[in-house]
VEXLO-896478 format. One line per 2 residues: number of its first residue (from 1); their letters; for each residue x, y, z of C-alpha. Coordinates in steps of 0.5 Angstrom, whole numbers, plus 500, padded with zeros to 3 digits. Layout:
% residues N
NUM> a> X/Y/Z ~ ...
//
This chain:
% residues 989
1> mq> 506/175/848 ~ 499/172/847
3> ki> 496/179/845 ~ 501/179/839
5> ks> 499/172/837 ~ 492/174/837
7> lm> 493/181/834 ~ 497/177/828
9> ar> 491/172/828 ~ 486/177/827
11> qg> 490/180/822 ~ 491/174/818
13> lk> 498/173/819 ~ 502/166/821
15> sp> 508/165/826 ~ 514/163/822
17> qe> 513/155/825 ~ 507/155/821
19> sm> 509/158/815 ~ 515/153/815
21> ad> 510/147/816 ~ 506/149/811
23> is> 510/152/805 ~ 505/155/800
25> pv> 506/160/795 ~ 507/167/797
27> en> 501/170/794 ~ 497/166/800
29> lr> 500/171/805 ~ 495/175/808
31> ip> 496/183/808 ~ 493/187/813
33> sk> 487/191/810 ~ 487/198/809
35> ee> 481/199/814 ~ 486/196/819
37> lr> 492/200/817 ~ 488/206/817
39> el> 485/205/824 ~ 492/204/827
41> re> 494/210/823 ~ 489/214/827
43> qp> 492/213/833 ~ 496/218/837
45> id> 502/219/833 ~ 506/222/838
47> pq> 512/218/839 ~ 514/220/846
49> ae> 507/219/848 ~ 507/213/845
51> qe> 513/211/848 ~ 511/213/855
53> ii> 505/209/855 ~ 509/203/853
55> ds> 514/204/858 ~ 508/204/863
57> ie> 506/197/862 ~ 508/193/868
59> dv> 514/188/867 ~ 511/182/868
61> yf> 507/183/861 ~ 514/182/858
63> sn> 516/176/862 ~ 514/169/859
65> ds> 509/166/854 ~ 506/162/860
67> fd> 503/169/864 ~ 496/169/865
69> mv> 494/176/864 ~ 487/175/866
71> qh> 489/172/873 ~ 494/177/874
73> el> 489/183/873 ~ 483/179/877
75> ek> 488/179/883 ~ 490/186/883
77> lp> 482/188/884 ~ 481/191/891
79> ae> 476/188/895 ~ 471/193/894
81> ln> 470/195/887 ~ 469/202/884
83> ll> 466/202/877 ~ 469/209/876
85> el> 476/206/878 ~ 475/200/874
87> ee> 473/204/868 ~ 479/208/868
89> yr> 483/203/869 ~ 480/199/863
91> nr> 481/205/859 ~ 488/205/861
93> lk> 489/198/859 ~ 486/199/852
95> rq> 491/205/851 ~ 497/201/853
97> qa> 494/195/848 ~ 493/200/843
99> av> 500/203/843 ~ 503/196/843
101> sk> 499/194/837 ~ 501/200/833
103> kv> 508/199/835 ~ 507/192/833
105> ad> 504/194/826 ~ 509/199/825
107> li> 515/193/826 ~ 511/189/821
109> le> 510/194/816 ~ 518/196/817
111> kq> 520/188/816 ~ 515/186/811
113> ps> 520/186/805 ~ 525/182/809
115> yv> 520/177/811 ~ 518/176/803
117> ke> 525/175/801 ~ 526/170/807
119> le> 520/166/804 ~ 523/166/797
121> rv> 530/163/800 ~ 526/158/804
123> ta> 522/156/797 ~ 529/155/794
125> lq> 532/151/799 ~ 526/146/799
127> tn> 527/145/791 ~ 535/144/792
129> lq> 533/139/798 ~ 528/135/793
131> la> 534/135/788 ~ 539/132/793
133> av> 534/126/795 ~ 534/124/787
135> ic> 541/124/787 ~ 542/120/793
137> tn> 537/115/790 ~ 541/114/784
139> ar> 547/113/788 ~ 544/107/792
141> rq> 542/104/786 ~ 549/104/783
143> lg> 553/102/789 ~ 548/096/789
145> va> 550/094/782 ~ 558/095/784
147> ke> 557/090/790 ~ 554/085/785
149> gf> 560/086/780 ~ 566/084/785
151> te> 567/077/787 ~ 570/074/794
153> as> 576/071/790 ~ 579/078/788
155> lg> 579/081/795 ~ 582/074/798
157> ll> 588/075/793 ~ 589/082/796
159> an> 589/079/803 ~ 594/074/802
161> qr> 599/079/799 ~ 598/083/805
163> rr> 599/078/810 ~ 605/076/806
165> ql> 608/083/807 ~ 607/082/814
167> lt> 611/076/815 ~ 617/078/811
169> gl> 617/084/816 ~ 617/079/822
171> lk> 622/075/819 ~ 627/081/818
173> sl> 625/083/826 ~ 626/076/828
175> rt> 633/076/825 ~ 635/082/828
177> ik> 632/080/835 ~ 637/074/834
179> tl> 643/078/833 ~ 641/083/839
181> qr> 641/077/843 ~ 648/075/841
183> td> 651/082/842 ~ 653/081/850
185> vr> 659/076/847 ~ 662/082/843
187> ls> 661/087/848 ~ 665/083/853
189> em> 671/082/848 ~ 671/089/847
191> le> 671/091/854 ~ 677/086/855
193> ee> 680/090/849 ~ 679/097/853
195> dy> 675/099/846 ~ 670/103/850
197> pg> 668/107/845 ~ 666/101/840
199> ai> 663/098/846 ~ 658/104/848
201> ql> 657/105/840 ~ 655/098/840
203> cl> 651/098/846 ~ 647/104/844
205> ec> 645/101/837 ~ 643/095/840
207> qk> 638/099/845 ~ 636/103/839
209> aa> 634/097/835 ~ 631/094/841
211> st> 626/100/842 ~ 624/099/835
213> fk> 621/092/837 ~ 619/093/844
215> hy> 612/091/842 ~ 615/084/842
217> sc> 615/080/849 ~ 622/078/849
219> is> 625/085/848 ~ 623/087/855
221> el> 628/082/858 ~ 633/084/852
223> ns> 632/091/854 ~ 634/090/861
225> kl> 640/086/860 ~ 643/092/855
227> qd> 642/097/860 ~ 645/093/865
229> tl> 651/092/860 ~ 651/099/859
231> eq> 652/101/867 ~ 657/095/867
233> ie> 661/099/861 ~ 660/106/865
235> eq> 663/102/871 ~ 669/100/868
237> ld> 670/106/864 ~ 670/110/871
239> va> 676/105/873 ~ 679/107/866
241> ls> 679/114/868 ~ 682/113/875
243> kt> 688/110/872 ~ 690/116/868
245> ck> 691/120/875 ~ 697/117/876
247> hf> 700/115/869 ~ 697/119/863
249> dv> 697/115/857 ~ 694/120/851
251> ah> 691/114/847 ~ 688/111/853
253> yt> 685/118/855 ~ 683/119/848
255> kv> 678/113/848 ~ 676/114/855
257> ql> 674/121/853 ~ 670/119/846
259> ay> 667/114/850 ~ 664/119/855
261> tl> 662/123/849 ~ 658/118/846
263> lg> 654/117/853 ~ 653/124/853
265> kt> 656/125/860 ~ 662/129/858
267> qt> 661/134/864 ~ 660/128/869
269> am> 666/125/867 ~ 670/131/869
271> dq> 667/131/875 ~ 669/124/876
273> lh> 676/126/874 ~ 677/131/879
275> mh> 674/126/885 ~ 679/121/882
277> ft> 685/126/883 ~ 683/128/890
279> qa> 683/120/892 ~ 689/119/888
281> ih> 693/124/892 ~ 691/121/898
283> nt> 692/114/897 ~ 699/116/894
285> vf> 702/119/900 ~ 699/114/905
287> qv> 702/108/901 ~ 709/112/901
289> vl> 709/114/908 ~ 706/107/910
291> gy> 711/103/907 ~ 717/107/910
293> ve> 713/107/917 ~ 712/099/916
295> lc> 719/098/914 ~ 722/102/920
297> ag> 718/099/925 ~ 720/092/923
299> na> 716/087/926 ~ 713/091/931
301> dt> 705/089/932 ~ 702/096/930
303> kf> 696/097/926 ~ 699/103/922
305> qk> 694/101/916 ~ 688/104/921
307> mq> 692/110/922 ~ 690/117/920
309> yk> 695/120/915 ~ 697/126/920
311> dl> 698/121/925 ~ 702/116/921
313> ct> 707/122/919 ~ 709/122/926
315> hi> 712/115/926 ~ 717/117/921
317> tl> 724/116/923 ~ 730/121/922
319> ds> 734/117/918 ~ 728/115/913
321> yi> 725/122/913 ~ 729/125/907
323> pc> 728/119/903 ~ 721/118/904
325> lt> 720/126/903 ~ 723/125/896
327> dl> 719/119/894 ~ 713/123/897
329> ck> 714/129/892 ~ 716/124/886
331> al> 709/121/887 ~ 705/127/888
333> we> 709/130/881 ~ 707/124/877
335> vm> 699/126/879 ~ 700/133/878
337> ls> 704/131/871 ~ 698/127/869
339> yh> 693/133/871 ~ 698/138/867
341> rt> 698/133/861 ~ 690/132/861
343> mq> 689/140/861 ~ 694/139/855
345> wh> 690/134/851 ~ 684/138/852
347> ee> 687/144/849 ~ 689/141/843
349> hd> 683/137/842 ~ 679/144/843
351> kq> 683/147/837 ~ 682/141/833
353> at> 675/141/834 ~ 673/148/832
355> tp> 670/147/825 ~ 665/150/822
357> tp> 658/147/821 ~ 653/149/816
359> dd> 647/146/817 ~ 642/147/823
361> aa> 642/140/826 ~ 650/140/826
363> aa> 650/148/829 ~ 645/146/835
365> es> 650/140/836 ~ 656/144/836
367> de> 653/149/841 ~ 652/143/845
369> lv> 659/141/844 ~ 661/149/846
371> vd> 658/149/852 ~ 661/142/854
373> rs> 668/145/852 ~ 667/151/856
375> yv> 665/147/862 ~ 671/142/862
377> kk> 676/148/861 ~ 673/152/867
379> kl> 673/145/871 ~ 680/144/869
381> eh> 682/151/871 ~ 679/151/878
383> gl> 681/144/879 ~ 689/146/879
385> tr> 688/150/885 ~ 684/145/888
387> iw> 689/139/887 ~ 695/144/889
389> qd> 692/145/895 ~ 691/138/897
391> vq> 698/137/895 ~ 700/142/900
393> lk> 696/140/906 ~ 699/133/905
395> vk> 706/135/905 ~ 705/140/910
397> ay> 702/134/915 ~ 709/131/913
399> il> 713/137/914 ~ 710/138/921
401> gt> 710/131/923 ~ 717/131/925
403> dm> 721/135/929 ~ 727/137/925
405> sn> 731/141/930 ~ 736/136/931
407> fk> 737/135/924 ~ 744/136/921
409> yd> 745/142/917 ~ 746/138/910
411> df> 740/134/911 ~ 736/140/913
413> iv> 738/144/907 ~ 736/138/903
415> vl> 729/138/906 ~ 729/146/904
417> dv> 731/144/897 ~ 726/139/896
419> is> 720/143/899 ~ 723/149/894
421> rl> 723/145/888 ~ 716/143/890
423> mq> 714/150/891 ~ 717/152/884
425> vg> 712/146/881 ~ 706/149/885
427> ee> 708/156/882 ~ 709/153/875
429> fc> 703/148/876 ~ 697/154/878
431> gs> 701/160/879 ~ 701/159/887
433> ks> 705/162/892 ~ 705/156/896
435> ev> 703/160/902 ~ 701/153/906
437> lq> 708/150/904 ~ 711/157/906
439> es> 708/157/913 ~ 709/150/915
441> ir> 717/150/912 ~ 718/157/915
443> rq> 715/154/922 ~ 720/148/922
445> sv> 726/153/919 ~ 725/158/925
447> ny> 725/152/930 ~ 731/149/927
449> fk> 735/155/925 ~ 734/158/932
451> ny> 737/152/935 ~ 742/151/930
453> hr> 744/158/931 ~ 744/158/938
455> ar> 749/152/937 ~ 753/156/932
457> le> 754/162/937 ~ 756/157/943
459> el> 761/154/938 ~ 764/161/936
461> rm> 765/162/943 ~ 769/156/944
463> fl> 773/157/937 ~ 774/165/940
465> en> 776/162/947 ~ 781/157/944
467> et> 784/162/938 ~ 791/163/939
469> we> 790/169/933 ~ 795/166/929
471> lc> 795/167/921 ~ 791/162/917
473> pv> 795/161/911 ~ 791/162/905
475> ks> 793/164/898 ~ 793/171/895
477> nf> 787/170/891 ~ 783/167/896
479> ni> 776/169/895 ~ 769/167/899
481> sq> 767/164/892 ~ 772/159/892
483> lh> 769/156/899 ~ 763/150/898
485> ef> 759/154/902 ~ 758/160/897
487> kf> 758/155/890 ~ 751/156/890
489> md> 752/164/888 ~ 756/162/882
491> qc> 751/157/880 ~ 745/161/881
493> rs> 747/168/880 ~ 740/169/883
495> ps> 737/168/890 ~ 731/165/888
497> vs> 734/159/885 ~ 735/153/890
499> ps> 742/149/889 ~ 739/143/886
501> rq> 735/147/881 ~ 742/151/879
503> gt> 744/144/875 ~ 738/145/870
505> si> 740/152/868 ~ 743/149/862
507> lg> 736/147/860 ~ 734/155/858
509> el> 728/157/860 ~ 724/151/860
511> sl> 719/150/865 ~ 719/143/870
513> fq> 713/141/866 ~ 717/142/859
515> qy> 723/138/862 ~ 720/132/865
517> lq> 714/132/860 ~ 716/125/857
519> eg> 720/122/862 ~ 724/123/869
521> np> 723/127/875 ~ 725/133/878
523> fe> 726/130/885 ~ 731/125/883
525> mh> 736/131/882 ~ 736/134/889
527> ie> 742/130/892 ~ 748/133/889
529> hk> 755/130/890 ~ 758/136/894
531> ee> 765/133/894 ~ 766/133/887
533> et> 770/139/887 ~ 776/140/893
535> ed> 777/147/896 ~ 784/150/894
537> vl> 785/156/898 ~ 790/154/903
539> as> 797/155/902 ~ 803/151/904
541> ng> 806/157/908 ~ 805/164/908
543> ye> 808/165/902 ~ 806/163/895
545> sd> 813/160/893 ~ 819/158/897
547> el> 823/163/892 ~ 819/169/895
549> ek> 820/167/902 ~ 828/167/901
551> sa> 827/174/898 ~ 823/176/903
553> yq> 828/180/907 ~ 834/181/903
555> dy> 832/188/902 ~ 830/189/909
557> ds> 837/186/912 ~ 842/189/907
559> ds> 843/195/911 ~ 838/195/917
561> dv> 844/195/921 ~ 847/202/918
563> pe> 845/208/922 ~ 840/213/919
565> el> 845/218/919 ~ 850/215/915
567> kq> 845/214/910 ~ 844/221/908
569> df> 849/226/905 ~ 848/232/910
571> id> 843/235/915 ~ 842/242/915
573> eq> 843/244/923 ~ 839/250/922
575> tg> 833/248/918 ~ 833/240/919
577> dv> 832/239/912 ~ 835/234/908
579> pl> 837/235/901 ~ 832/233/895
581> ks> 836/227/893 ~ 837/224/899
583> vs> 829/225/901 ~ 828/222/894
585> re> 832/216/896 ~ 829/215/903
587> ti> 822/216/900 ~ 823/210/896
589> rs> 826/206/901 ~ 820/208/906
591> kk> 815/206/901 ~ 818/199/901
593> rs> 818/199/908 ~ 811/202/909
595> dy> 807/196/908 ~ 812/192/913
597> sl> 810/186/908 ~ 817/186/906
599> nk> 815/183/899 ~ 811/178/902
601> sn> 805/175/898 ~ 799/180/899
603> ap> 794/175/902 ~ 788/176/906
605> il> 790/176/914 ~ 785/172/917
607> tn> 784/166/922 ~ 781/159/923
609> tt> 775/162/926 ~ 774/168/921
611> ln> 774/162/916 ~ 769/159/920
613> vi> 765/165/921 ~ 765/166/913
615> rl> 763/159/912 ~ 757/159/917
617> vg> 755/166/913 ~ 755/162/907
619> ky> 751/156/910 ~ 746/161/912
621> mq> 745/165/906 ~ 744/158/902
623> mm> 738/157/907 ~ 736/164/905
625> si> 736/163/898 ~ 732/156/899
627> lk> 727/159/904 ~ 726/167/903
629> pi> 720/167/908 ~ 725/166/914
631> af> 730/171/910 ~ 730/176/915
633> dv> 731/171/921 ~ 737/169/918
635> ih> 740/175/916 ~ 739/177/923
637> cv> 743/171/926 ~ 748/173/920
639> sq> 749/180/924 ~ 749/176/930
641> lf> 755/172/928 ~ 759/179/926
643> dy> 757/182/932 ~ 760/177/937
645> yl> 766/177/933 ~ 767/184/933
647> ya> 765/184/940 ~ 770/179/942
649> vy> 776/182/938 ~ 774/189/942
651> af> 774/185/949 ~ 780/181/947
653> fg> 785/187/945 ~ 781/193/945
655> rn> 780/194/953 ~ 785/191/956
657> dm> 789/196/961 ~ 784/201/958
659> pv> 779/206/961 ~ 772/205/961
661> ps> 767/211/959 ~ 761/208/963
663> ps> 760/203/968 ~ 756/199/962
665> mp> 761/199/957 ~ 769/199/958
667> th> 772/204/953 ~ 778/209/954
669> gg> 775/215/958 ~ 778/214/965
671> re> 784/210/968 ~ 785/203/971
673> sg> 790/200/976 ~ 796/197/972
675> ta> 796/203/967 ~ 801/207/971
677> rv> 806/207/966 ~ 802/211/961
679> vg> 798/215/965 ~ 801/221/963
681> pa> 800/220/955 ~ 794/217/956
683> cl> 791/223/960 ~ 794/228/955
685> ye> 790/224/949 ~ 784/224/953
687> ss> 784/230/956 ~ 785/234/949
689> gl> 778/231/946 ~ 781/226/941
691> gl> 777/220/943 ~ 779/213/941
693> is> 772/210/940 ~ 767/214/936
695> sr> 760/215/938 ~ 758/210/933
697> lr> 763/205/935 ~ 761/206/942
699> tt> 753/205/940 ~ 755/199/937
701> ln> 758/196/942 ~ 753/198/947
703> ri> 748/195/943 ~ 751/188/942
705> qe> 753/188/949 ~ 745/189/951
707> sl> 742/185/946 ~ 747/179/945
709> id> 752/178/951 ~ 750/175/957
711> me> 753/179/962 ~ 750/175/968
713> ag> 754/168/966 ~ 759/165/971
715> se> 756/170/976 ~ 753/167/983
717> na> 746/169/981 ~ 746/166/974
719> sm> 748/159/977 ~ 743/160/983
721> ha> 737/161/978 ~ 735/158/971
723> pt> 736/162/965 ~ 730/167/963
725> ee> 728/166/956 ~ 731/173/954
727> rk> 738/170/957 ~ 737/164/953
729> ek> 738/168/947 ~ 744/171/949
731> vp> 751/168/949 ~ 757/169/955
733> sp> 762/174/954 ~ 768/170/951
735> hl> 775/170/954 ~ 782/171/951
737> sq> 786/164/951 ~ 791/164/956
739> mv> 796/162/950 ~ 796/169/948
741> vl> 801/174/951 ~ 799/181/951
743> tn> 804/184/956 ~ 811/182/953
745> sg> 815/188/950 ~ 819/184/945
747> tl> 813/183/941 ~ 810/190/942
749> yg> 805/187/947 ~ 802/182/942
751> la> 802/186/936 ~ 802/180/931
753> qr> 796/177/935 ~ 792/184/935
755> vv> 794/185/927 ~ 791/178/926
757> at> 785/179/930 ~ 783/186/928
759> es> 785/185/920 ~ 781/179/920
761> lv> 775/183/923 ~ 776/188/917
763> fl> 777/182/912 ~ 770/179/915
765> ae> 767/186/914 ~ 770/187/907
767> qf> 766/180/905 ~ 760/182/908
769> es> 760/189/904 ~ 761/184/898
771> lq> 755/180/900 ~ 751/186/901
773> sh> 747/187/894 ~ 746/179/895
775> ld> 743/180/902 ~ 739/186/900
777> tm> 735/182/894 ~ 733/177/899
779> mp> 731/181/904 ~ 723/183/905
781> aa> 722/190/903 ~ 719/192/910
783> kk> 726/189/913 ~ 731/193/909
785> pf> 732/198/913 ~ 735/193/918
787> lq> 740/191/913 ~ 742/198/912
789> qf> 743/200/919 ~ 747/194/920
791> ys> 752/196/915 ~ 752/203/916
793> qt> 753/202/924 ~ 756/196/925
795> vs> 760/193/919 ~ 763/200/917
797> ta> 765/201/924 ~ 770/195/924
799> se> 776/199/921 ~ 775/204/927
801> lr> 777/198/932 ~ 784/199/930
803> kp> 785/206/934 ~ 783/203/941
805> iy> 787/196/939 ~ 793/199/936
807> wi> 793/205/941 ~ 795/200/947
809> va> 801/198/943 ~ 803/205/942
811> ak> 802/207/949 ~ 807/202/951
813> ai> 812/202/946 ~ 815/208/947
815> dy> 817/210/954 ~ 814/217/954
817> eq> 815/218/962 ~ 822/218/961
819> ml> 822/223/956 ~ 818/227/961
821> ll> 823/226/966 ~ 828/228/962
823> ms> 825/234/959 ~ 824/236/967
825> gv> 831/237/967 ~ 832/241/962
827> kw> 834/249/963 ~ 830/253/959
829> di> 831/260/962 ~ 838/260/958
831> re> 841/267/955 ~ 844/265/949
833> im> 842/261/943 ~ 844/254/943
835> sq> 846/250/936 ~ 845/243/939
837> hn> 839/240/941 ~ 837/237/948
839> iy> 839/229/950 ~ 831/228/950
841> vd> 830/228/943 ~ 835/223/942
843> vl> 832/219/947 ~ 826/219/944
845> lk> 828/218/937 ~ 832/212/939
847> ef> 825/209/942 ~ 822/210/935
849> em> 828/207/932 ~ 827/201/937
851> fn> 819/201/935 ~ 821/201/928
853> kr> 825/195/929 ~ 820/191/933
855> lg> 815/193/927 ~ 820/190/922
857> dv> 821/184/927 ~ 813/183/928
859> sr> 812/183/920 ~ 817/177/919
861> hv> 811/173/922 ~ 805/177/920
863> ri> 804/182/914 ~ 803/189/917
865> pl> 798/193/912 ~ 799/200/911
867> pv> 793/202/914 ~ 795/199/921
869> sn> 802/201/920 ~ 799/208/919
871> vl> 795/208/925 ~ 801/205/930
873> we> 805/211/927 ~ 800/216/928
875> hc> 798/214/935 ~ 806/214/937
877> ir> 807/221/934 ~ 801/224/937
879> la> 803/221/944 ~ 810/224/943
881> nr> 808/231/941 ~ 803/231/946
883> tl> 808/229/951 ~ 813/234/948
885> ve> 807/240/950 ~ 806/237/957
887> gy> 813/237/958 ~ 814/244/955
889> an> 808/246/960 ~ 811/244/966
891> vk> 817/249/965 ~ 817/254/971
893> kc> 822/259/967 ~ 823/260/960
895> sn> 827/265/956 ~ 826/267/949
897> eg> 833/263/948 ~ 829/257/951
899> ra> 823/258/946 ~ 828/258/941
901> lm> 831/251/944 ~ 824/248/944
903> ql> 824/250/937 ~ 830/247/935
905> df> 829/240/939 ~ 822/240/935
907> qq> 825/241/928 ~ 830/236/930
909> fl> 825/231/932 ~ 821/232/926
911> mk> 827/231/921 ~ 829/225/924
913> le> 822/222/925 ~ 820/223/917
915> kl> 826/219/915 ~ 823/213/920
917> td> 816/214/917 ~ 813/216/910
919> lr> 806/218/914 ~ 805/225/912
921> pi> 803/230/914 ~ 806/229/921
923> pd> 800/228/926 ~ 799/234/931
925> ke> 805/237/928 ~ 801/244/929
927> fv> 799/242/936 ~ 806/243/938
929> et> 809/249/934 ~ 803/253/935
931> yi> 804/252/943 ~ 811/254/942
933> ka> 809/260/938 ~ 804/262/943
935> yy> 810/264/948 ~ 811/270/944
937> lt> 804/272/944 ~ 802/279/947
939> en> 796/280/953 ~ 791/281/948
941> dm> 793/276/943 ~ 794/271/949
943> eq> 786/272/951 ~ 784/271/943
945> fi> 789/265/943 ~ 785/262/949
947> kn> 779/262/946 ~ 781/259/940
949> hr> 785/253/942 ~ 781/249/947
951> ey> 785/243/945 ~ 790/245/950
953> sm> 789/243/957 ~ 787/248/963
955> kq> 794/247/966 ~ 798/248/959
957> la> 794/254/958 ~ 795/257/965
959> nl> 803/255/964 ~ 803/260/958
961> vn> 800/265/962 ~ 804/264/968
963> vc> 811/263/965 ~ 810/267/958
965> lg> 807/273/960 ~ 808/273/968
967> sh> 813/278/968 ~ 810/283/963
969> in> 803/283/965 ~ 800/285/972
971> kk> 797/281/977 ~ 790/283/975
973> ar> 791/282/968 ~ 794/275/969
975> qk> 787/273/974 ~ 783/275/968
977> ll> 786/271/963 ~ 786/265/968
979> aa> 779/266/969 ~ 778/266/962
981> id> 781/259/962 ~ 777/257/968
983> di> 771/259/964 ~ 773/255/958
985> dr> 774/249/962 ~ 768/249/966
987> pk> 763/246/961 ~ 768/240/961
989> r> 767/239/968
//
């Protein structure tokens, strides 16, 4: 760098600092001489070589200006000097110096125009600075003159005016502060008046004003006082908010919400409101239950106040249970109604608040309100489920706190009704299915109903064992809907509506919250006056009027003693036919006799026990309609009532002196002692395959006995051991009352009692059929197959009991053994055709006439319906016809004339029989005719006859082979036919 400076000095150039210090005309600038420029131009001009020389210079030469190059070079000299090396090194330094000098000279020449121009600018700047110095001098001089021109008095006036303005503002501020100091009195008055929005508005304005004067020391204390007042207002506002949980008032709630809006705490208010509702539910139920507990406890020194609510519920007595439950639901209704009205208020308020906002500030504020409203709406909707859940849990604790198994039925129905109404409230409140309440009441109901049903079954057994099976006189128009227990069906027409709810049906489709929005309480209507209406179902006697009773038997008694033979024109002895005119008259008379009602009122046949069972079914269905969750359990118990009644009727009248099909279930398959008088016909009847009990009825009776009847009751083993759980669910088999006599032939072996018992069961089955659709609507979908099976396999079999029950009467009413004995004395191998029938036919017809007369006697006391008389006549005729075939099968010898006599006897029997009954066709008529005609068959036809007619017994078929074909076929052919008969009979064995 010093080399450059020395070069510049040698060339007569100055540094920029020197040029600025000594500003001189441009012409004084020294320009290199031509010789110097020429000397520089004579240097090597190869730029690359020149750049290589410059690059070979050590970096230290370019480091800084304080570098001492002489010292540097001297230090580089070796210890031993060599002249040639020094000379060579010196030349190299010269070349480097020459290259640098040339480079610098080139740069100077290149930048010289710019240098000149910059010097010109510096000169112009110097001139401007000199002009500025002159201006400043003049300004200072003029300022001095202005200072001397103003006086202190003028400035004093301005200062006083400014001070006056400040003092005026201060006075205004002091007055405002004074007003702020007195606002606490007005705030207290506004709080007493519950003008919360006004108080908050005033307090906020005071706080805003106080913040304006916060620079005053007295304001700090006022600010603190206003803050305390605002907190006090918020506390009172919270108390006012809690009051809306029990008694909602629109004006009051509007003030509270406006106050929270002014505070900017709308969301906080909603959170607090839900806390208050939760607390209100707890406090309400606790106080209600506590009041009843203390009232029932009297002066007992028990600290109920410190008890938990769940424990407190266990101290409720049975007498106070329903009143307490009602008051509990009333109080909870008030809380839920307040919540419902709160939601209504917000919905209406939101509709009114949705107005357009044009300016930006209002739009921003509107957005904030929208956020608040959205939060409030979601909070309220979420709170519905939460509030209802709290209500359910409180009521659940109350329900499960008491054992209801010993409640009276009506009391328990009231409890179910109240809970059902509460569940309806819950469904309208938040759409809940009230699973908690349903489960708790289901548990209590199952427990109660289990004990109740057990007691009713025992009661039913007692009724059955004391039942004399006398007719219960009811009116002809009797219907189960006339009974109090079924009134709920007429009122609701729907199983989903509880009894107390039906009273409000006139209000249309209004919900409970709409009906009781302003006043009233849905739980004030649950106790109805059940005795306002009286049942009018019983008749004073078995007739609708005395006139009917007097005329009941006139037609029957008019010619009842006249022999049937004298009442007709004539009988064709060859055909046994009666003229058409007489047939028409007899048909008319037989139709009058067919029902054996004798014009008596066509009232239902039922007993007091039947009526009791129907009432029980009504009570059970009423319980189902209120509480659907236990519908299946109740329907199962209803089916047990019918099962037990059916089994009792069968046990009393269907297996008396009857054979049993299996060791487990007595039916009509074999013979027992005490039935010797009817052994012949009974065996004929059963051996022919015409079973009295269908497989379906037999299955039903077996099922009832296995599932419901306690067969061990009364035995020695049962008395020694405690009953098992399975036996606890069963009922001992009932025993027929000793007052019922079934062995008197004069009463047709208790036919009146049998008719009343059987037809009352059929009537009961008809009532069950009428209730099927109603039961089906209440049955859970998964359990409906049980109901369908109950109706198809049990209810529908009730009428099938007629056959085994009335068969006993038919088997004993006619002396079939005497007829067999009389037939055995007839000679059938006669040689001439007879025109007179045998005496056994007249005896048999006399038996039927006596049977007909006894039926009439029985019908004086009990109406015998047409199906019953048909079954009785069918049984008697079948037994008679099979007895005829059995008598013909006992014949040892028979001629063709004897076969004709058989036909004559049978035709005479049919002709006279058709006048006694209008049953058509005559049962088993073809059975006898086919057997008689078989006497005329050839050997080949007989073999086919044996294969096709398996309804005949082996003995009867064998008689045909031995007696009819015995003299016409050889021994081998006879053995072949007998073997065929044996093959047919073998599977039966």
